[in-house]
C-alpha positions as CSV (number, residue, x, y, z in Angstrom):
1,M,-0.1,-0.1,0.0
2,A,1.2,3.8,-0.8
3,A,2.4,5.5,2.5
4,E,-0.1,8.0,3.7
5,V,0.5,11.1,5.7
6,A,-2.2,13.1,7.3
7,G,-4.7,11.2,5.1
8,R,-2.9,12.0,1.8
9,V,-1.3,9.4,-0.4
10,K,2.0,10.0,-1.2
11,D,3.3,9.7,-4.9
12,R,5.9,7.5,-5.6
13,V,9.0,8.2,-7.7
14,V,11.1,5.4,-9.1
15,I,14.8,6.7,-8.9
16,L,17.2,5.0,-11.4
17,H,21.0,5.8,-11.7
18,G,23.4,5.7,-14.8
19,I,25.5,2.9,-16.3
20,A,27.7,1.2,-14.0
21,Q,26.3,2.8,-11.0
22,M,24.1,2.0,-8.0
23,A,21.2,3.5,-6.1
24,W,23.5,5.2,-3.7
25,N,24.7,7.1,-6.5
26,M,20.9,8.8,-6.5
27,A,20.9,9.4,-2.6
28,G,21.0,12.8,-3.0
29,V,17.9,12.8,-5.1
30,T,16.2,10.0,-3.0
31,F,16.5,12.2,0.2
32,F,15.5,15.4,-1.2
33,L,12.4,13.8,-2.7
34,R,11.2,12.2,0.6
35,R,11.4,15.7,2.1
36,A,9.4,17.4,-0.4
37,G,6.8,14.6,0.6
38,F,7.3,12.0,-2.2
39,E,7.9,8.2,-1.6
40,P,11.1,7.3,-3.3
41,V,11.7,4.1,-4.8
42,P,15.6,4.2,-5.6
43,L,16.6,1.0,-7.7
44,S,19.8,-0.7,-8.3
45,Y,19.8,-2.4,-11.7
46,P,22.1,-4.5,-13.7
47,S,23.1,-1.9,-15.9
48,T,26.5,-3.5,-17.3
49,T,25.1,-6.8,-17.8
50,K,22.0,-6.5,-20.0
51,G,21.0,-4.4,-23.2
52,L,18.5,-1.7,-23.0
53,D,15.4,-3.8,-24.1
54,A,16.6,-6.5,-21.4
55,L,16.6,-3.9,-18.8
56,A,13.3,-2.6,-19.7
57,D,11.9,-5.9,-19.1
58,W,13.9,-6.4,-15.6
59,L,12.4,-2.8,-14.7
60,R,8.8,-4.4,-15.4
61,K,9.4,-7.2,-13.2
62,E,10.8,-5.1,-10.4
63,L,8.0,-2.6,-10.4
64,R,5.4,-5.5,-10.7
65,A,7.0,-7.4,-7.7
66,K,6.9,-4.2,-5.8
67,G,3.3,-3.7,-6.3
68,L,4.2,0.0,-7.9
69,W,1.2,0.3,-10.2
70,D,-1.3,-1.1,-7.4
71,G,-3.2,1.2,-5.1
72,T,-3.6,4.6,-5.5
73,G,-1.4,7.9,-5.9
74,K,1.0,8.8,-9.0
75,V,4.2,7.0,-10.0
76,H,6.7,9.1,-11.2
77,F,10.4,8.4,-12.6
78,V,13.4,10.4,-12.1
79,T,16.8,9.1,-13.7
80,H,20.4,10.1,-14.6
81,S,21.9,9.3,-17.9
82,M,21.2,5.9,-19.2
83,G,18.6,5.3,-16.6
84,G,16.7,7.7,-18.8
85,L,17.1,5.3,-21.8
86,V,15.7,2.2,-19.8
87,V,12.7,4.0,-18.4
88,A,12.0,5.3,-22.1
89,R,12.2,1.8,-23.4
90,Y,10.1,0.6,-20.2
91,L,7.2,3.3,-20.7
92,E,7.1,2.6,-24.4
93,K,7.1,-1.5,-24.5
94,Y,4.7,-1.8,-21.8
95,R,2.8,1.2,-22.5
96,A,-0.2,-1.0,-22.9
97,E,-0.2,-2.2,-19.5
98,I,0.8,0.9,-17.6
99,P,-2.6,2.4,-16.0
100,E,-2.9,5.7,-17.8
101,D,-4.3,7.5,-14.6
102,R,-1.3,6.2,-12.2
103,L,1.4,7.6,-14.6
104,G,2.7,10.4,-13.4
105,R,5.8,12.9,-14.6
106,V,9.4,11.8,-15.7
107,V,12.7,14.0,-15.2
108,M,15.7,12.9,-16.8
109,L,19.0,14.2,-15.9
110,A,21.6,14.2,-18.8
111,P,20.1,11.3,-20.8
112,P,21.8,10.4,-23.9
113,H,18.9,9.9,-26.1
114,G,21.4,11.1,-28.9
115,G,23.9,8.8,-28.1
116,S,27.4,10.2,-26.6
117,E,30.6,11.1,-28.6
118,V,32.4,9.9,-25.8
119,A,30.9,6.4,-26.6
120,D,31.6,6.7,-30.4
121,L,35.3,7.1,-29.5
122,L,35.6,4.1,-27.1
123,H,33.0,1.6,-27.8
124,R,35.3,-0.8,-29.4
125,L,37.9,-0.7,-27.2
126,G,38.2,-4.1,-25.0
127,L,38.4,-2.4,-22.1
128,Y,35.1,-0.6,-22.7
129,R,33.4,-3.6,-24.1
130,W,34.1,-5.6,-21.0
131,F,33.2,-2.8,-18.1
132,Y,30.2,-1.2,-19.9
133,G,28.7,-4.4,-21.1
134,P,25.8,-4.8,-24.1
135,A,23.9,-1.5,-23.1
136,G,27.5,0.6,-23.5
137,Q,27.1,-0.4,-27.3
138,E,23.9,1.2,-27.4
139,L,25.1,4.6,-26.2
140,T,26.8,5.6,-29.6
141,T,25.2,8.5,-31.7
142,E,24.7,5.8,-34.5
143,A,22.9,3.5,-32.3
144,R,20.5,6.5,-31.1
145,T,19.3,7.8,-34.3
146,D,15.7,7.1,-34.0
147,P,14.5,7.9,-30.1
148,Q,10.8,7.6,-29.5
149,A,9.1,10.7,-28.5
150,P,7.3,10.5,-25.4
151,Y,3.5,10.0,-24.5
152,Y,3.8,11.0,-20.9
153,E,5.1,14.6,-19.4
154,L,8.8,14.5,-19.8
155,G,11.2,17.0,-18.5
156,I,15.0,17.1,-19.0
157,I,17.7,18.7,-17.5
158,A,21.2,18.7,-19.0
159,G,24.6,20.1,-17.4
160,T,26.9,22.5,-19.2
161,S,29.9,22.3,-17.3
162,G,32.2,20.1,-19.4
163,W,35.6,21.5,-18.3
164,I,36.0,19.0,-15.7
165,F,36.5,16.4,-18.3
166,P,39.1,18.3,-20.3
167,A,40.1,15.4,-22.6
168,A,36.6,15.0,-23.8
169,G,35.9,18.7,-24.7
170,S,37.6,18.3,-28.1
171,L,34.8,15.6,-29.0
172,F,31.8,17.8,-28.6
173,G,30.9,20.6,-31.2
174,G,28.7,22.7,-28.6
175,A,27.8,22.8,-24.9
176,H,28.1,19.6,-23.0
177,D,28.7,17.9,-19.5
178,G,32.0,16.1,-20.4
179,R,30.1,12.9,-21.2
180,V,26.9,14.2,-23.2
181,A,26.0,17.0,-25.4
182,V,23.2,19.5,-24.5
183,E,21.6,18.9,-28.0
184,R,21.7,15.2,-27.5
185,T,19.6,15.0,-24.3
186,K,16.9,16.6,-26.2
187,L,13.8,14.9,-27.4
188,P,10.9,15.6,-29.8
189,G,7.6,16.1,-27.3
190,M,9.3,16.7,-24.5
191,R,7.3,18.9,-22.0
192,A,10.3,20.8,-20.8
193,H,14.1,21.1,-21.1
194,T,16.5,23.2,-19.1
195,T,20.4,23.8,-18.5
196,I,22.4,24.0,-15.4
197,A,25.9,24.5,-15.0
198,V,27.5,21.1,-13.4
199,S,29.0,18.1,-14.8
200,H,27.4,15.0,-15.9
201,T,28.7,13.2,-12.7
202,M,27.5,15.8,-10.3
203,I,24.2,16.7,-11.8
204,P,22.3,14.4,-9.5
205,W,23.7,16.2,-6.5
206,R,23.4,19.6,-7.3
207,P,20.9,21.5,-4.8
208,A,19.6,23.7,-8.0
209,V,18.9,20.4,-9.7
210,L,17.0,18.8,-6.9
211,R,14.6,21.9,-6.6
212,L,14.0,21.8,-10.2
213,I,13.2,18.0,-10.1
214,A,10.8,18.6,-7.5
215,A,9.3,21.4,-9.2
216,F,8.3,19.4,-12.3
217,L,7.2,16.4,-10.5
218,K,4.7,18.7,-8.7
219,T,3.5,21.2,-11.5
220,G,5.0,20.1,-14.9
221,T,7.4,22.8,-15.1
222,F,10.8,23.8,-14.1
223,E,9.5,26.8,-12.7
224,L,10.7,27.5,-9.3
225,G,8.0,29.1,-6.5
226,D,9.0,32.3,-4.6
């Protein structure tokens, strides 16, 4: 059953990390959203051992086991990096079985919808293939040429502080966070897009980002109240 506070059912927020990370990498998001009145559901998923389609299947099984679509209240999603691709694949693949009246909003932090030039450079290397597994091969710009437009309310936050990864800077033609170009985070049909001066790694920890996440989940915009 969804948690209740003062007679009000809390909306749940499924939280997914990026590739080669764990749920603790999203601990700042989890803590902030709990204080903002949500019921966070942080997940660690096998990001380096399965491809995106299999990870979508994994997510479906996990959410069903936890009864996330049972009861009342909305179910939102907040993701970092490749976690956004996993959620997008899940929501598209299993759209027919997801209750329309239960699906809430989705916030993606630095999602590589259009792939990453870093993956383009490294994906053929044995060490990269071993470390990042099948999903790592799906992060190239060539592999991400036809992302699906969302049918849900989607807000995207991209970082612009790529200086922390100086070696990667020469790969990008415009603003980037050191791993993903701002333009490649965008998706046709998204509800809102904004940028903030933070690197790819640190974007889930920046207080300004956390406030933007909560604002979008509550209002469907990145506009912060007074």
